[in-house]
C-alpha positions as CSV (number, residue, x, y, z in Angstrom):
1,M,-38.5,-143.9,-52.0
2,S,-41.1,-144.9,-49.5
3,I,-40.7,-145.5,-45.8
4,G,-41.4,-149.0,-44.8
5,R,-43.8,-149.9,-42.1
6,N,-41.0,-151.4,-40.0
7,Q,-39.1,-148.0,-40.0
8,V,-42.2,-146.1,-38.9
9,T,-42.8,-148.4,-35.9
10,R,-39.1,-148.2,-35.0
11,R,-39.3,-144.4,-35.0
12,G,-42.5,-144.5,-32.9
13,Q,-40.9,-147.0,-30.4
14,R,-37.8,-144.8,-30.2
15,A,-39.9,-141.7,-29.5
16,F,-41.9,-143.6,-26.9
17,W,-38.8,-144.7,-25.1
18,V,-37.2,-141.3,-25.3
19,E,-40.3,-139.7,-23.9
20,G,-40.6,-142.3,-21.2
21,G,-37.0,-141.9,-20.2
22,S,-37.4,-138.1,-20.0
23,V,-40.5,-138.4,-17.8
24,L,-38.6,-140.9,-15.5
25,L,-35.6,-138.5,-15.3
26,A,-37.9,-135.6,-14.4
27,I,-39.6,-137.6,-11.7
28,M,-36.2,-138.7,-10.2
29,L,-34.9,-135.1,-10.3
30,L,-38.1,-133.8,-8.6
31,I,-37.8,-136.4,-5.8
32,W,-34.1,-135.7,-5.4
33,S,-34.7,-132.0,-5.1
34,M,-37.7,-132.2,-2.8
35,L,-36.2,-134.8,-0.4
36,P,-34.0,-132.4,1.6
37,V,-37.0,-130.0,2.1
38,Y,-39.1,-132.9,3.4
39,N,-36.3,-134.0,5.7
40,M,-36.0,-130.4,7.1
41,F,-39.7,-130.4,7.9
42,L,-39.4,-133.7,9.6
43,I,-36.6,-132.6,11.8
44,A,-38.3,-129.3,12.6
45,L,-41.6,-130.9,13.6
46,D,-40.2,-133.9,15.5
47,P,-41.2,-133.7,19.1
48,E,-39.0,-136.6,20.3
49,E,-35.8,-134.7,19.7
50,G,-36.5,-132.5,22.8
51,E,-37.4,-129.0,21.8
52,V,-39.7,-128.5,18.9
53,E,-38.1,-126.0,16.6
54,F,-41.2,-125.1,14.8
55,D,-44.1,-124.3,17.1
56,G,-46.6,-123.3,14.3
57,N,-46.3,-119.5,14.9
58,L,-45.4,-117.8,11.6
59,W,-45.4,-114.4,13.2
60,P,-43.7,-113.5,16.6
61,P,-46.2,-112.9,19.4
62,E,-44.7,-109.5,20.3
63,P,-43.0,-108.0,17.3
64,S,-40.4,-105.3,17.9
65,L,-37.5,-103.6,16.2
66,E,-35.1,-104.1,19.1
67,G,-33.3,-107.0,17.5
68,F,-33.1,-105.3,14.2
69,R,-31.7,-102.2,15.6
70,S,-28.9,-104.0,17.5
71,V,-27.8,-105.7,14.2
72,V,-27.8,-102.5,12.2
73,T,-25.8,-100.5,14.8
74,Q,-23.0,-103.1,15.0
């Protein structure tokens, strides 16, 4: 029993569409999961909302353990 040329092209087309659908789904899920992070950065860096929540300093200018000690002792 031999496989006809028509069946081979159908399998190839089906594999192509399954792979394309998988890639499209992966792109949609990536955008859907990254959109909230992008929105948080936009809100944090927006100067028109009054106070800028993120001033660019990753480390505090004068680090101390005073705030940590008050949380631990409570």
